[in-house]
C-alpha positions as CSV (number, residue, x, y, z in Angstrom):
1,M,46.1,23.5,3.8
2,S,46.8,22.1,0.1
3,D,44.9,23.1,-2.9
4,E,43.7,19.1,-3.2
5,T,42.8,19.1,0.0
6,R,40.5,22.2,-0.2
7,F,38.9,21.0,-3.1
8,R,38.2,17.5,-1.4
9,E,36.2,19.2,1.4
10,D,34.6,21.8,-0.4
11,A,32.9,19.1,-2.4
12,A,32.4,16.4,0.8
13,R,30.1,19.9,1.7
14,V,28.2,20.1,-1.9
15,A,27.6,16.6,-1.8
16,E,25.9,16.9,2.0
17,E,23.7,19.6,0.3
18,Y,22.7,17.5,-2.6
19,R,22.0,14.8,0.2
20,A,19.8,17.5,1.8
21,I,17.7,18.8,-1.0
22,Q,17.2,14.5,-1.6
23,A,15.9,14.1,1.8
24,R,13.6,17.1,1.7
25,I,11.7,16.0,-1.7
26,D,11.8,12.5,-0.6
27,R,9.8,14.0,2.6
28,A,7.3,15.6,0.6
29,D,7.1,12.3,-2.3
30,R,6.0,10.5,1.2
31,S,3.6,12.9,2.5
32,G,1.9,13.4,-0.7
33,E,2.5,17.3,-0.7
34,S,4.2,17.3,-4.1
35,G,2.2,19.1,-6.8
36,E,2.2,16.1,-8.6
37,A,1.1,13.7,-5.8
38,G,-1.5,16.0,-5.0
39,R,-3.4,16.7,-8.3
40,E,-6.6,14.7,-8.4
41,G,-7.9,13.5,-12.1
42,A,-7.5,15.4,-14.8
43,M,-6.5,19.3,-15.5
44,Q,-9.5,21.8,-15.5
45,A,-7.8,24.7,-16.8
46,G,-11.1,26.0,-18.6
47,A,-14.4,28.2,-18.4
48,R,-16.5,25.2,-17.8
49,R,-15.3,21.7,-16.2
50,Y,-14.7,19.3,-19.1
51,P,-15.2,15.3,-18.6
52,E,-12.7,13.0,-17.4
53,L,-11.8,9.9,-18.3
54,P,-13.0,6.9,-18.5
55,Y,-15.4,7.7,-21.3
56,A,-18.0,5.0,-22.7
57,K,-16.3,2.2,-24.4
58,A,-17.6,2.7,-27.8
59,H,-16.3,2.1,-31.5
60,Q,-18.2,3.6,-34.5
61,D,-18.7,2.7,-38.3
62,K,-16.5,5.6,-40.6
63,P,-17.0,8.4,-40.9
64,G,-18.6,8.6,-37.2
65,S,-21.7,10.2,-35.4
66,E,-20.7,13.2,-33.0
67,A,-25.2,12.4,-32.4
68,D,-24.2,8.9,-30.8
69,L,-21.2,9.7,-28.9
70,E,-20.8,9.5,-25.3
71,P,-20.0,11.9,-23.9
72,R,-21.3,14.3,-26.5
73,P,-18.3,16.9,-27.7
74,L,-18.4,20.5,-26.4
75,Y,-18.5,22.4,-28.9
76,D,-20.6,25.3,-28.5
77,A,-18.3,27.1,-26.1
78,P,-21.1,29.5,-24.0
79,F,-18.5,31.6,-22.7
80,Y,-17.0,32.6,-25.6
81,K,-18.1,36.3,-26.6
82,G,-18.0,37.3,-29.9
83,S,-16.1,40.7,-30.9
84,A,-16.6,40.9,-34.8
85,K,-13.4,39.5,-35.4
86,L,-15.1,37.7,-39.2
87,D,-17.4,40.2,-39.2
88,G,-19.1,40.4,-42.8
89,M,-17.1,37.5,-44.3
90,A,-17.6,34.3,-46.3
91,T,-15.8,31.2,-45.0
92,I,-15.5,26.9,-46.1
93,V,-15.1,24.6,-43.2
94,T,-14.1,21.4,-44.8
95,G,-15.3,18.7,-42.4
96,G,-17.7,21.3,-40.8
97,D,-20.4,18.6,-39.6
98,S,-18.9,17.2,-36.3
99,G,-15.7,17.9,-33.9
100,I,-13.3,20.4,-34.4
101,G,-14.7,22.0,-37.6
102,R,-18.9,22.0,-35.9
103,S,-17.0,24.2,-33.1
104,V,-14.6,26.6,-36.0
105,A,-18.1,26.5,-37.6
106,V,-19.9,28.0,-34.6
107,L,-17.3,30.3,-33.3
108,F,-17.1,31.6,-36.7
109,A,-20.9,32.8,-37.0
110,R,-20.1,34.1,-33.6
111,E,-17.5,36.2,-34.7
112,G,-20.0,37.1,-37.6
113,A,-19.0,35.2,-40.7
114,D,-20.9,33.1,-42.6
115,V,-20.0,29.6,-43.2
116,T,-20.1,27.1,-46.3
117,V,-19.9,23.5,-43.8
118,V,-18.5,20.8,-46.1
119,H,-18.7,17.4,-45.0
120,L,-19.2,13.8,-46.4
121,A,-22.3,11.4,-45.5
122,E,-23.0,12.6,-42.0
123,D,-26.4,14.2,-42.9
124,E,-27.9,14.3,-39.0
125,D,-24.3,15.8,-38.0
126,A,-24.4,18.7,-40.7
127,Q,-27.7,19.7,-39.9
128,E,-27.1,20.4,-36.3
129,T,-24.0,22.1,-37.2
130,R,-26.3,24.4,-39.4
131,R,-28.7,24.8,-36.7
132,A,-26.2,25.8,-34.3
133,V,-24.7,28.0,-36.7
134,E,-27.9,29.8,-37.7
135,A,-28.4,30.3,-33.9
136,E,-25.4,32.8,-34.1
137,G,-27.5,34.9,-36.8
138,R,-25.9,33.6,-39.7
139,R,-26.3,31.9,-42.9
140,C,-25.0,28.2,-43.4
141,L,-24.9,26.7,-46.1
142,V,-24.7,22.4,-46.2
143,L,-22.7,20.8,-49.1
144,S,-22.2,16.8,-48.9
145,G,-19.1,15.3,-50.9
146,D,-15.6,14.0,-51.1
147,V,-12.6,17.0,-51.1
148,S,-10.4,14.4,-52.7
149,D,-12.0,15.0,-56.4
150,A,-11.2,18.2,-57.4
151,A,-14.4,19.0,-59.5
152,F,-16.5,19.0,-55.8
153,C,-14.1,21.2,-54.6
154,R,-14.9,23.5,-57.2
155,F,-18.5,23.1,-57.1
156,A,-18.1,23.8,-53.0
157,V,-16.1,27.1,-54.0
158,A,-19.1,28.1,-56.6
159,R,-21.9,27.4,-54.6
160,T,-20.4,29.5,-51.6
161,L,-19.6,32.7,-54.0
162,E,-23.8,31.9,-55.2
163,A,-24.9,31.8,-52.0
164,F,-22.2,34.9,-50.3
165,G,-20.8,36.6,-53.1
166,R,-17.5,36.2,-51.3
167,L,-14.8,33.8,-49.8
168,D,-12.8,35.2,-47.2
169,V,-11.9,32.2,-45.6
170,L,-10.7,28.3,-45.9
171,V,-10.2,26.0,-43.4
172,N,-9.3,22.7,-44.3
173,N,-9.8,20.5,-41.8
174,A,-11.7,17.1,-43.3
175,A,-9.6,13.7,-42.7
176,F,-9.0,10.3,-43.0
177,Q,-7.5,8.5,-40.0
178,E,-7.0,4.3,-39.5
179,H,-5.0,2.6,-37.2
180,A,-2.4,0.0,-38.0
181,M,-0.3,-2.3,-35.6
182,A,2.4,-3.3,-38.8
183,L,3.3,-1.5,-41.4
184,E,2.2,-5.0,-43.2
185,D,-1.8,-4.1,-42.4
186,I,-1.8,-1.0,-44.3
187,S,-3.0,-2.0,-47.9
188,E,-2.7,-0.1,-50.7
189,E,-6.2,1.3,-50.7
190,H,-6.0,2.2,-46.8
191,F,-2.6,4.2,-48.0
192,D,-3.9,5.9,-50.9
193,R,-7.1,6.7,-49.0
194,T,-5.2,8.5,-45.9
195,L,-3.4,10.5,-48.8
196,R,-6.0,11.4,-50.9
197,T,-8.2,12.8,-48.4
198,N,-5.9,14.3,-46.1
199,L,-3.4,15.6,-49.1
200,R,-5.3,15.5,-52.4
201,G,-8.3,17.0,-50.2
202,C,-6.3,20.0,-48.8
203,F,-5.0,20.8,-52.5
204,N,-8.2,21.0,-53.7
205,M,-9.9,22.7,-52.1
206,T,-7.3,25.6,-51.4
207,K,-6.5,25.6,-55.1
208,A,-10.3,26.0,-55.6
209,A,-10.0,28.8,-53.0
210,V,-7.3,31.1,-53.7
211,P,-8.5,33.1,-56.8
212,H,-11.4,34.3,-55.2
213,L,-9.4,35.4,-51.9
214,P,-9.1,39.0,-51.3
215,Y,-6.0,41.1,-50.1
216,G,-6.2,40.0,-46.3
217,G,-8.1,36.5,-46.7
218,S,-6.5,33.3,-45.3
219,I,-6.4,29.8,-44.7
220,V,-6.2,27.6,-42.0
221,N,-5.6,23.8,-42.3
222,T,-5.3,21.0,-39.4
223,G,-2.4,19.7,-39.1
224,S,-1.8,17.4,-35.9
225,V,1.0,16.5,-33.5
226,T,1.3,13.7,-35.0
227,G,2.9,15.5,-37.9
228,I,5.1,17.0,-35.9
229,R,6.5,14.0,-33.8
230,G,4.9,11.0,-35.5
231,S,2.6,8.5,-34.3
232,K,3.6,4.4,-34.3
233,T,0.2,3.6,-35.2
234,L,-0.6,5.9,-37.4
235,L,2.1,6.0,-40.5
236,D,0.4,7.2,-43.1
237,Y,-1.7,9.6,-41.3
238,S,1.1,11.3,-39.6
239,M,2.8,11.3,-42.7
240,T,-0.2,13.4,-44.4
241,K,0.0,15.6,-41.2
242,G,3.4,16.3,-41.7
243,G,2.8,17.1,-45.6
244,I,0.3,19.7,-44.3
245,H,2.9,21.7,-42.7
246,S,5.2,21.7,-44.8
247,F,2.5,22.3,-47.7
248,T,1.3,25.5,-45.6
249,R,4.6,26.6,-44.8
250,A,5.5,26.7,-49.0
251,L,2.0,28.3,-50.1
252,A,2.2,31.1,-47.2
253,S,5.6,32.0,-48.8
254,Q,4.1,31.9,-52.0
255,L,0.9,34.0,-51.7
256,L,2.2,36.8,-49.5
257,P,2.5,38.7,-52.3
258,R,-1.3,38.3,-52.7
259,G,-1.9,39.5,-49.4
260,I,-2.9,35.8,-48.2
261,R,-2.0,34.0,-45.0
262,A,-1.8,30.5,-44.4
263,N,-1.4,29.0,-41.0
264,V,-1.8,25.7,-39.4
265,V,-3.6,24.4,-36.0
266,A,-1.6,21.2,-35.0
267,P,-4.2,19.9,-32.4
268,G,-3.5,16.9,-29.9
269,P,-6.5,14.3,-29.0
270,V,-9.4,15.8,-29.2
271,W,-13.1,14.2,-28.4
272,T,-14.8,13.8,-31.8
273,P,-16.0,11.0,-34.0
274,L,-12.9,10.6,-36.0
275,N,-11.4,8.8,-32.6
276,P,-14.2,5.8,-32.1
277,A,-14.8,5.3,-35.7
278,D,-11.0,4.8,-35.9
279,A,-9.7,2.7,-32.3
280,P,-10.8,-0.1,-30.4
281,A,-13.6,0.4,-28.1
282,E,-11.3,-0.2,-25.4
283,V,-8.7,2.3,-26.2
284,V,-11.6,4.8,-27.0
285,E,-12.5,4.6,-23.4
286,N,-9.2,6.2,-22.4
287,F,-8.3,8.5,-24.8
288,G,-6.3,11.6,-24.3
289,G,-5.6,9.9,-21.0
290,G,-1.7,9.6,-22.0
291,S,-1.7,13.7,-22.7
292,Q,-0.1,16.2,-20.0
293,M,-3.3,17.1,-18.7
294,G,-4.9,14.1,-18.3
295,R,-7.7,13.9,-20.8
296,P,-8.6,15.1,-24.3
297,A,-9.5,18.4,-25.6
298,Q,-12.7,19.2,-26.1
299,P,-13.9,21.0,-29.9
300,E,-14.5,24.1,-28.2
301,E,-10.8,24.6,-26.5
302,L,-9.4,23.9,-30.2
303,A,-11.5,26.2,-32.3
304,P,-10.8,29.9,-30.9
305,A,-7.0,29.0,-32.5
306,Y,-9.0,29.0,-35.7
307,V,-10.4,32.1,-35.1
308,F,-7.2,33.7,-33.9
309,L,-5.3,33.1,-37.1
310,A,-8.2,33.2,-39.5
311,S,-9.1,37.1,-38.2
312,P,-7.2,40.1,-39.6
313,Q,-7.4,41.7,-36.5
314,T,-5.5,38.9,-34.3
315,A,-3.2,37.1,-37.1
316,S,-2.0,40.2,-39.5
317,Y,1.1,39.1,-38.9
318,I,1.0,35.7,-39.0
319,T,1.6,33.5,-41.4
320,G,3.4,30.3,-42.2
321,E,2.7,28.9,-38.6
322,I,2.2,25.9,-37.3
323,L,0.3,26.4,-33.9
324,P,0.0,23.4,-31.8
325,V,-2.5,23.0,-29.4
326,I,-1.7,19.9,-27.5
327,G,-2.3,20.0,-24.1
328,G,1.3,20.6,-22.8
329,Y,4.7,18.7,-23.5
């Protein structure tokens, strides 16, 4: 038998193997026995079951109200047990009135930290966060102001030092988000507000806090999956989140000699007031449905990542990193 004939016969046998494998998968697809076909609803891998879509149609005026959301975001993480990872520390969480910020404030308190909650104008939500922090046995200072104002940021740091006598961890979480379907729809005012809150606010709070952070202190900034892969309806927001990622990596290098770590948590879709205060009601109804898990995250599914990065017990060798928590790629 010639080499050419042998190679041709071998190729025919391999082609038969291809078809046999294909036929088996085709049968599984038709019978519904494949893993994807057999899954019903969103993925549930947490300590408790999380709400599945569709959610109620809702659209809120900015900055949004957690008290009025349905379903209410889950932030208290009842199965999360504290272990003194932040014992005796003082922390600032901007955007701490609701959403991810509220859950971070609560878990920081459960880990032994006092918390300053910085918020814009959501007084009812902020007071609920204060009650939740105090229920964990820690002190909570609530301050209303605009993080894009450098004077307010210096005031927030000064009040924290006055109230708690120290500052160990800063979480820059406050953000402004408003979608636009076309570039032409983004006004200069819209663009400037996004940059002022998201970038200048992060810079202002960091600049005010760093002189008071001790060796071993840390900064955790909230980035976004949009800062990694972009979003065609959130051009300006995506740009600022990518900027936060780069800022944090550069900052981490600069602060290394001072013993201060800086990292980013980059969330995917999370059920917070940020979303119904941005998207139309019909979009909110199925918000997060395009994620691999088929649902948005709840705030308590993000907050442990902030604890992990903030604590010198768990992340002492981690700085300049971006930790995506996006429900799968």
